[in-house]
N, CA, C and O of each residue as an XYZ file, in Angstrom:
668
protein
N       0.823     -1.192      0.000
C       0.000      0.000      0.000
C       0.866      1.254      0.000
O       0.567      2.197     -0.733
N       1.950      1.295      0.815
C       2.809      2.471      0.862
C       3.439      2.758     -0.488
O       3.559      3.920     -0.876
N       3.846      1.719     -1.212
C       4.446      1.896     -2.535
C       3.437      2.537     -3.491
O       3.788      3.430     -4.262
N       2.193      2.079     -3.436
C       1.133      2.629     -4.279
C       0.880      4.096     -3.921
O       0.716      4.927     -4.814
N       0.846      4.417     -2.649
C       0.619      5.790     -2.209
C       1.763      6.688     -2.649
O       1.522      7.802     -3.116
N       3.018      6.225     -2.509
C       4.165      7.019     -2.954
C       4.088      7.304     -4.447
O       4.381      8.417     -4.883
N       3.699      6.311     -5.228
C       3.566      6.492     -6.677
C       2.467      7.502     -7.001
O       2.640      8.352     -7.875
N       1.341      7.410     -6.301
C       0.242      8.352     -6.527
C       0.664      9.772     -6.158
O       0.275     10.727     -6.830
N       1.453      9.919     -5.101
C       1.936     11.242     -4.705
C       2.857     11.807     -5.775
O       2.782     12.992     -6.100
N       3.740     10.951     -6.332
C       4.629     11.402     -7.402
C       3.843     11.853     -8.624
O       4.216     12.816     -9.293
N       2.758     11.154     -8.907
C       1.920     11.498    -10.053
C       1.006     12.677     -9.752
O       0.260     13.128    -10.621
N       1.063     13.173     -8.525
C       0.264     14.316     -8.102
C      -1.236     14.017     -8.162
O      -2.029     14.898     -8.493
N      -1.629     12.781     -7.843
C      -3.041     12.422     -7.867
C      -3.629     12.296     -6.456
O      -4.737     11.791     -6.276
N      -2.870     12.763     -5.465
C      -3.339     12.748     -4.085
C      -3.379     14.159     -3.523
O      -2.617     15.032     -3.937
N      -4.277     14.363     -2.577
C      -4.332     15.591     -1.808
C      -4.181     15.233     -0.340
O      -4.528     14.130      0.084
N      -3.656     16.183      0.434
C      -3.616     16.007      1.880
C      -4.824     16.731      2.452
O      -4.994     17.934      2.255
N      -5.653     15.989      3.155
C      -6.777     16.571      3.872
C      -6.324     16.770      5.306
O      -5.924     15.817      5.975
N      -6.386     18.005      5.778
C      -5.991     18.327      7.146
C      -7.244     18.745      7.897
O      -8.039     19.543      7.400
N      -7.415     18.207      9.086
C      -8.549     18.552      9.928
C      -8.046     18.953     11.299
O      -7.127     18.336     11.838
N      -8.647     19.986     11.861
C      -8.359     20.408     13.227
C      -9.663     20.229     13.990
O     -10.637     20.942     13.750
N      -9.671     19.267     14.915
C     -10.897     18.860     15.593
C     -10.666     18.730     17.092
O      -9.530     18.618     17.553
N     -11.776     18.746     17.853
C     -11.637     18.409     19.265
C     -11.581     16.885     19.382
O     -11.764     16.174     18.394
N     -11.333     16.396     20.574
C     -11.107     14.957     20.757
C     -12.311     14.116     20.334
O     -12.145     13.091     19.672
N     -13.522     14.536     20.708
C     -14.701     13.729     20.360
C     -14.956     13.732     18.856
O     -15.363     12.713     18.298
N     -14.723     14.867     18.192
C     -14.876     14.930     16.740
C     -13.842     14.031     16.058
O     -14.146     13.384     15.056
N     -12.630     13.989     16.597
C     -11.576     13.139     16.034
C     -11.973     11.664     16.130
O     -11.805     10.912     15.170
N     -12.496     11.254     17.283
C     -12.938      9.860     17.436
C     -14.053      9.537     16.448
O     -14.069      8.464     15.845
N     -14.984     10.474     16.289
C     -16.085     10.270     15.340
C     -15.537     10.134     13.918
O     -15.986      9.277     13.157
N     -14.568     10.981     13.563
C     -13.956     10.927     12.232
C     -13.291      9.571     11.994
O     -13.456      8.975     10.929
N     -12.551      9.091     12.972
C     -11.867      7.807     12.819
C     -12.866      6.664     12.638
O     -12.623      5.747     11.853
N     -13.981      6.715     13.357
C     -15.027      5.698     13.174
C     -15.631      5.791     11.778
O     -15.876      4.768     11.138
N     -15.873      7.006     11.302
C     -16.424      7.193      9.955
C     -15.469      6.602      8.926
O     -15.898      5.885      8.022
N     -14.175      6.898      9.055
C     -13.196      6.401      8.089
C     -13.094      4.881      8.121
O     -12.984      4.240      7.076
N     -13.130      4.310      9.314
C     -13.064      2.847      9.417
C     -14.316      2.188      8.842
O     -14.225      1.176      8.147
N     -15.482      2.762      9.132
C     -16.741      2.188      8.643
C     -16.890      2.328      7.137
O     -17.325      1.393      6.465
N     -16.536      3.480      6.607
C     -16.777      3.781      5.189
C     -15.570      3.508      4.301
O     -15.679      3.579      3.077
N     -14.413      3.195      4.900
C     -13.184      2.950      4.122
C     -12.908      4.118      3.173
O     -12.679      3.921      1.980
N     -12.932      5.336      3.721
C     -12.834      6.541      2.897
C     -11.407      6.846      2.469
O     -11.143      7.007      1.277
N     -10.495      6.927      3.409
C      -9.156      7.444      3.109
C      -8.209      6.337      2.670
O      -8.356      5.176      3.053
N      -7.224      6.732      1.850
C      -6.152      5.804      1.496
C      -5.326      5.482      2.728
O      -5.006      4.323      2.994
N      -4.987      6.518      3.473
C      -4.134      6.306      4.633
C      -4.191      7.534      5.533
O      -4.113      8.666      5.055
N      -4.327      7.308      6.831
C      -4.192      8.401      7.782
C      -2.706      8.520      8.060
O      -2.069      7.570      8.513
N      -2.165      9.685      7.787
C      -0.729      9.866      7.969
C      -0.370     10.001      9.436
O       0.503      9.290      9.934
N      -1.034     10.904     10.127
C      -0.765     11.041     11.548
C      -1.807     11.917     12.219
O      -2.519     12.690     11.577
N      -1.870     11.766     13.529
C      -2.707     12.615     14.369
C      -1.760     13.300     15.339
O      -0.977     12.645     16.026
N      -1.837     14.627     15.388
C      -0.993     15.405     16.294
C      -1.874     16.101     17.318
O      -3.032     16.417     17.042
N      -1.329     16.336     18.482
C      -2.049     17.083     19.501
C      -1.682     18.554     19.402
O      -0.546     18.903     19.080
N      -2.645     19.402     19.678
C      -2.419     20.840     19.658
C      -3.367     21.503     20.635
O      -4.073     20.833     21.389
N      -3.378     22.831     20.615
C      -4.344     23.542     21.444
C      -4.869     24.741     20.680
O      -4.121     25.435     19.991
N      -6.166     24.973     20.811
C      -6.805     26.116     20.178
C      -6.551     27.372     20.988
O      -6.310     27.303     22.194
N      -6.604     28.519     20.328
C      -6.287     29.776     21.012
C      -7.354     30.841     20.818
O      -7.099     32.018     21.074
N      -8.543     30.456     20.371
C      -9.589     31.442     20.112
C      -9.943     32.153     21.408
O     -10.186     31.509     22.429
N      -9.973     33.484     21.367
C     -10.366     34.287     22.518
C     -11.885     34.348     22.558
O     -12.519     34.663     21.551
N     -12.468     34.055     23.695
C     -13.912     34.073     23.844
C     -14.250     34.522     25.255
O     -13.706     33.994     26.225
N     -15.143     35.489     25.372
C     -15.534     35.953     26.700
C     -16.250     34.851     27.470
O     -16.113     34.752     28.690
N     -17.017     34.020     26.757
C     -17.714     32.913     27.420
C     -16.704     31.903     27.954
O     -16.799     31.467     29.101
N     -15.724     31.527     27.103
C     -14.703     30.576     27.558
C     -13.903     31.152     28.717
O     -13.601     30.445     29.679
N     -13.556     32.442     28.628
C     -12.807     33.073     29.717
C     -13.620     33.077     31.008
O     -13.073     32.845     32.086
N     -14.933     33.340     30.905
C     -15.799     33.341     32.082
C     -15.844     31.958     32.728
O     -15.970     31.835     33.946
N     -15.741     30.923     31.899
C     -15.735     29.554     32.415
C     -14.346     29.104     32.860
O     -14.182     27.993     33.365
N     -13.348     29.968     32.671
C     -11.987     29.632     33.062
C     -11.250     28.783     32.052
O     -10.195     28.229     32.360
N     -11.791     28.672     30.846
C     -11.146     27.875     29.800
C     -10.298     28.810     28.947
O     -10.833     29.617     28.188
N      -9.000     28.705     29.068
C      -8.092     29.589     28.330
C      -7.743     29.037     26.955
O      -7.551     29.804     26.011
N      -7.661     27.747     26.833
C      -7.380     27.135     25.532
C      -8.030     25.761     25.507
O      -8.399     25.210     26.544
N      -8.161     25.226     24.322
C      -8.836     23.949     24.162
C      -7.898     22.963     23.492
O      -7.129     23.328     22.603
N      -7.966     21.705     23.924
C      -7.168     20.660     23.278
C      -7.726     20.390     21.892
O      -8.940     20.316     21.704
N      -6.844     20.245     20.939
C      -7.232     19.961     19.557
C      -6.411     18.789     19.042
O      -5.322     18.503     19.541
N      -6.952     18.123     18.041
C      -6.232     17.052     17.364
C      -6.166     17.415     15.894
O      -7.179     17.758     15.285
N      -4.973     17.339     15.325
C      -4.746     17.695     13.932
C      -4.482     16.399     13.175
O      -3.512     15.689     13.441
N      -5.367     16.107     12.228
C      -5.318     14.849     11.492
C      -4.906     15.138     10.064
O      -5.436     16.056      9.439
N      -3.968     14.368      9.543
C      -3.543     14.487      8.147
C      -3.858     13.172      7.446
O      -3.467     12.097      7.900
N      -4.574     13.281      6.329
C      -5.038     12.102      5.599
C      -4.747     12.284      4.118
O      -4.941     13.372      3.576
N      -4.284     11.228      3.460
C      -4.114     11.255      2.005
C      -5.410     10.819      1.340
O      -6.005      9.808      1.715
N      -5.845     11.599      0.342
C      -7.096     11.310     -0.366
C      -6.848     11.432     -1.861
O      -6.128     12.326     -2.305
N      -7.441     10.539     -2.635
C      -7.342     10.635     -4.090
C      -8.064     11.891     -4.567
O      -9.153     12.210     -4.089
N      -7.441     12.611     -5.524
C      -8.015     13.858     -6.020
C      -9.458     13.692     -6.486
O     -10.303     14.547     -6.221
N      -9.737     12.589     -7.182
C     -11.075     12.384     -7.744
C     -12.138     12.290     -6.653
O     -13.299     12.627     -6.885
N     -11.747     11.835     -5.470
C     -12.706     11.646     -4.375
C     -12.653     12.780     -3.351
O     -13.413     12.773     -2.383
N     -11.771     13.746     -3.554
C     -11.499     14.750     -2.527
C     -12.723     15.598     -2.183
O     -13.082     15.710     -1.011
N     -13.365     16.197     -3.183
C     -14.503     17.070     -2.895
C     -15.658     16.303     -2.268
O     -16.284     16.771     -1.317
N     -15.934     15.128     -2.805
C     -17.005     14.288     -2.260
C     -16.701     13.915     -0.809
O     -17.589     13.951      0.043
N     -15.457     13.562     -0.531
C     -15.053     13.190      0.826
C     -15.164     14.373      1.770
O     -15.671     14.240      2.884
N     -14.688     15.539      1.324
C     -14.754     16.732      2.169
C     -16.203     17.107      2.463
O     -16.527     17.459      3.597
N     -17.074     17.039      1.467
C     -18.496     17.334      1.683
C     -19.111     16.350      2.678
O     -19.880     16.747      3.554
N     -18.773     15.071      2.542
C     -19.297     14.047      3.443
C     -18.836     14.304      4.881
O     -19.637     14.256      5.815
N     -17.548     14.576      5.049
C     -17.004     14.837      6.388
C     -17.632     16.092      6.979
O     -17.990     16.118      8.156
N     -17.764     17.133      6.159
C     -18.370     18.385      6.620
C     -19.786     18.136      7.130
O     -20.182     18.662      8.170
N     -20.541     17.333      6.392
C     -21.918     17.026      6.793
C     -21.945     16.179      8.064
O     -22.697     16.481      8.991
N     -21.140     15.131      8.116
C     -21.145     14.217      9.264
C     -20.686     14.893     10.557
O     -21.231     14.628     11.629
N     -19.682     15.767     10.451
C     -19.116     16.412     11.643
C     -19.647     17.828     11.850
O     -19.248     18.509     12.795
N     -20.543     18.271     10.974
C     -21.143     19.615     11.059
C     -20.078     20.710     11.033
O     -20.163     21.688     11.776
N     -19.084     20.535     10.179
C     -17.984     21.498     10.106
C     -18.417     22.835      9.519
O     -17.668     23.809      9.582
N     -19.617     22.892      8.950
C     -20.123     24.152      8.418
C     -20.669     25.051      9.529
O     -21.043     26.196      9.273
N     -20.717     24.537     10.757
C     -21.185     25.311     11.901
C     -19.978     25.766     12.728
O     -19.002     25.029     12.862
N     -20.046     26.972     13.279
C     -18.916     27.489     14.069
C     -18.564     26.588     15.250
O     -19.440     26.021     15.904
N     -17.275     26.470     15.504
C     -16.787     25.739     16.661
C     -16.731     24.231     16.516
O     -16.393     23.538     17.476
N     -17.052     23.701     15.343
C     -17.072     22.253     15.158
C     -15.764     21.696     14.625
O     -15.520     20.493     14.724
N     -14.929     22.541     14.068
C     -13.659     22.083     13.515
C     -13.367     22.758     12.195
O     -14.191     23.497     11.656
N     -12.189     22.493     11.689
C     -11.718     23.100     10.444
C     -11.172     21.985      9.563
O     -10.521     21.059     10.047
N     -11.444     22.085      8.265
C     -10.882     21.134      7.304
C     -10.383     21.910      6.098
O     -11.031     22.856      5.649
N      -9.227     21.510      5.574
C      -8.710     22.111      4.348
C      -7.839     21.090      3.641
O      -7.363     20.129      4.245
N      -7.638     21.316      2.344
C      -6.830     20.387      1.551
C      -5.644     21.121      0.950
O      -5.731     22.294      0.587
N      -4.530     20.400      0.853
C      -3.361     20.926      0.153
C      -2.854     19.863     -0.808
O      -2.979     18.663     -0.563
N      -2.292     20.326     -1.887
C      -1.739     19.454     -2.910
C      -0.486     18.784     -2.358
O       0.347     19.454     -1.748
N      -0.338     17.490     -2.560
C       0.848     16.796     -2.041
C       2.118     17.310     -2.695
O       3.179     17.311     -2.070
N       2.025     17.745     -3.936
C       3.201     18.295     -4.608
C       3.654     19.563     -3.896
O       4.847     19.750     -3.657
N       2.701     20.442     -3.554
C       3.043     21.663     -2.832
C       3.597     21.345     -1.454
O       4.496     22.031     -0.968
N       3.061     20.306     -0.824
C       3.518     19.936      0.513
C       4.940     19.400      0.485
O       5.634     19.453      1.501
N       5.396     18.879     -0.670
C       6.730     18.304     -0.771
C       7.769     19.302     -1.271
O       8.967     19.027     -1.211
N       7.325     20.453     -1.761
C       8.270     21.398     -2.348
C       9.235     21.928     -1.299
O       8.923     21.979     -0.109
N      10.400     22.317     -1.763
C      11.371     22.916     -0.854
C      10.875     24.289     -0.440
O      10.065     24.911     -1.126
N      11.374     24.744      0.686
C      10.892     26.001      1.229
C      11.760     27.179      0.799
O      12.217     27.955      1.638
N      11.986     27.312     -0.495
C      12.684     28.482     -0.987
C      11.728     29.654     -0.936
O      10.549     29.515     -1.263
N      12.224     30.799     -0.532
C      11.372     31.963     -0.329
C      10.550     32.295     -1.572
O       9.357     32.578     -1.460
N      11.168     32.265     -2.756
C      10.428     32.630     -3.970
C       9.323     31.624     -4.290
O       8.282     32.013     -4.820
N       9.525     30.333     -3.979
C       8.472     29.331     -4.187
C       7.268     29.627     -3.303
O       6.123     29.566     -3.752
N       7.540     29.946     -2.048
C       6.464     30.235     -1.108
C       5.708     31.481     -1.548
O       4.477     31.496     -1.535
N       6.430     32.522     -1.936
C       5.780     33.760     -2.369
C       4.948     33.546     -3.624
O       3.822     34.038     -3.708
N       5.483     32.820     -4.600
C       4.731     32.550     -5.832
C       3.476     31.736     -5.548
O       2.412     32.030     -6.094
N       3.586     30.723     -4.707
C       2.427     29.886     -4.382
C       1.360     30.691     -3.659
O       0.170     30.527     -3.928
N       1.775     31.559     -2.742
C       0.785     32.334     -1.995
C       0.103     33.367     -2.883
O      -1.079     33.652     -2.693
N       0.828     33.938     -3.853
C       0.207     34.890     -4.777
C      -0.829     34.203     -5.658
O      -1.887     34.772     -5.927
N      -0.534     32.974     -6.115
C      -1.483     32.220     -6.944
C      -2.759     31.916     -6.172
O      -3.851     31.931     -6.741
N      -2.624     31.641     -4.877
C      -3.762     31.205     -4.081
C      -4.580     32.355     -3.514
O      -5.682     32.125     -3.017
N      -4.079     33.584     -3.571
C      -4.729     34.693     -2.888
C      -6.219     34.807     -3.162
O      -6.995     34.991     -2.225
N      -6.640     34.703     -4.406
C      -8.041     34.884     -4.717
C      -8.858     33.617     -4.698
O     -10.049     33.667     -5.003
N      -8.279     32.486     -4.358
C      -8.957     31.205     -4.515
C      -9.631     30.649     -3.273
O     -10.297     29.618     -3.372
N      -9.497     31.269     -2.115
C     -10.078     30.638     -0.934
C     -10.711     31.660     -0.011
O     -10.436     32.858     -0.080
N     -11.574     31.141      0.861
C     -12.258     31.987      1.826
C     -11.343     32.331      2.993
O     -11.501     33.379      3.619
N     -10.401     31.467      3.285
C      -9.536     31.634      4.443
C      -8.079     31.520      4.034
O      -7.759     31.007      2.961
N      -7.221     31.992      4.880
C      -5.782     31.876      4.674
C      -5.202     31.067      5.830
O      -5.672     31.163      6.964
N      -4.184     30.275      5.534
C      -3.487     29.504      6.558
C      -2.051     29.985      6.598
O      -1.395     30.113      5.564
N      -1.580     30.244      7.776
C      -0.201     30.666      7.962
C       0.433     29.736      8.984
O      -0.131     29.497     10.052
N       1.595     29.217      8.655
C       2.333     28.359      9.574
C       3.586     29.105     10.008
O       4.363     29.573      9.176
N       3.771     29.209     11.303
C       4.941     29.883     11.861
C       5.620     28.912     12.815
O       4.966     28.313     13.669
N       6.919     28.757     12.672
C       7.680     27.883     13.564
C       8.519     28.769     14.475
O       9.331     29.572     14.015
N       8.306     28.605     15.776
C       9.022     29.415     16.758
C       9.534     28.517     17.878
O       9.109     27.369     18.017
N      10.445     29.054     18.667
C      10.955     28.325     19.824
C       9.871     28.200     20.887
O       8.938     29.000     20.952
N      10.022     27.174     21.715
C       9.068     26.936     22.804
C       8.892     28.216     23.631
O       9.861     28.897     23.966
N       7.643     28.518     23.948
C       7.337     29.686     24.761
C       7.035     30.940     23.958
O       6.597     31.938     24.531
N       7.250     30.920     22.670
C       7.031     32.107     21.835
C       5.701     32.076     21.079
O       5.343     33.060     20.432
N       4.965     30.967     21.150
C       3.721     30.830     20.377
C       2.690     31.881     20.769
O       2.008     32.429     19.904
N       2.569     32.166     22.056
C       1.590     33.172     22.492
C       1.944     34.557     21.958
O       1.052     35.353     21.665
N       3.244     34.855     21.830
C       3.653     36.137     21.243
C       3.190     36.230     19.794
O       2.691     37.267     19.358
N       3.359     35.139     19.053
C       2.921     35.103     17.654
C       1.408     35.259     17.582
O       0.902     35.996     16.735
N       0.679     34.573     18.464
C      -0.783     34.672     18.459
C      -1.240     36.086     18.797
O      -2.231     36.562     18.243
N      -0.544     36.753     19.685
C      -0.909     38.128     20.037
C      -0.751     39.050     18.828
O      -1.614     39.888     18.565
N       0.342     38.895     18.102
C       0.559     39.682     16.881
C      -0.531     39.364     15.858
O      -1.066     40.266     15.214
N      -0.856     38.086     15.713
C      -1.901     37.674     14.761
C      -3.252     38.265     15.148
O      -3.980     38.762     14.289
N      -3.589     38.214     16.429
C      -4.872     38.777     16.880
C      -4.934     40.276     16.615
O      -5.975     40.796     16.213
N      -3.826     40.966     16.839
C      -3.786     42.407     16.565
C      -3.964     42.709     15.084
O      -4.313     43.829     14.711
N      -3.720     41.701     14.232
C      -3.893     41.857     12.785
C      -5.266     41.371     12.320
O      -5.544     41.363     11.121
N      -6.123     40.967     13.256
C      -7.475     40.567     12.896
C      -7.751     39.081     12.890
O      -8.865     38.667     12.571
N      -6.765     38.265     13.234
C      -6.960     36.813     13.263
C      -7.781     36.456     14.498
O      -7.530     36.966     15.590
N      -8.767     35.573     14.316
C      -9.645     35.187     15.425
C      -9.005     34.147     16.346
O      -9.282     34.133     17.545
N      -8.169     33.294     15.806
C      -7.556     32.259     16.629
C      -6.627     31.405     15.809
O      -6.444     31.628     14.612
N      -6.051     30.438     16.456
C      -5.114     29.553     15.778
C      -4.973     28.261     16.548
O      -5.639     28.050     17.561
N      -4.117     27.415     16.070
C      -3.837     26.144     16.730
C      -2.335     26.032     16.923
O      -1.565     26.152     15.971
N      -1.932     25.806     18.144
C      -0.511     25.689     18.474
C      -0.154     24.210     18.542
O      -0.805     23.437     19.244
N       0.882     23.825     17.809
C       1.390     22.454     17.824
C       2.741     22.450     18.514
O       3.532     23.380     18.349
N       3.002     21.425     19.272
C       4.309     21.274     19.909
C       5.055     20.175     19.171
O       4.511     19.094     18.943
N       6.285     20.445     18.802
C       7.044     19.447     18.064
C       8.526     19.607     18.302
O       8.977     20.537     18.970
N       9.260     18.689     17.745
C      10.718     18.729     17.808
C      11.245     18.424     16.432
O      10.592     17.746     15.639
N      12.399     18.915     16.157
C      13.005     18.620     14.871
C      14.404     19.179     14.832
O      14.871     19.819     15.774
N      15.051     18.929     13.741
C      16.375     19.496     13.559
C      16.490     19.935     12.124
O      15.879     19.350     11.230
N      17.248     20.932     11.914
C      17.446     21.438     10.562
C      18.827     22.027     10.448
O      19.512     22.250     11.446
N      19.221     22.273      9.234
C      20.545     22.863      9.064
C      20.435     24.083      8.191
O      21.441     24.738      7.917
């Protein structure tokens, strides 16, 4: 199966479906995928935390919410149908239920040269309702980034904790 998936990615016939869900929505999604045999492969589930500012949440003493970020490979031909099905099943069209978006596997594999990123973002500017920005910072700096984002009009974000090395 992995060999077939790698070949499909090379041929650019796969999309990455990314979902940001709470724990119960994630469990429901996994049951849906197992029952319906929807996805080619779930790549990984990561833990994160939501940062949406809410007076109601603050009144309840909830400063942030646990989130699960799921990455799934989906065949391009089935992508829209799958996204519509997931949106309906998990009520993602309603506020606070979760977020889903797709990215091209080719774009996900490209090197991070500044001009590539700028060209890709210019092409996409008029094509979507929302924008996604990924910022990598040292531990403890995520809230600073979120504060800057909020001052620029962003409603919230999801903070992921990870480790890695680069040169």
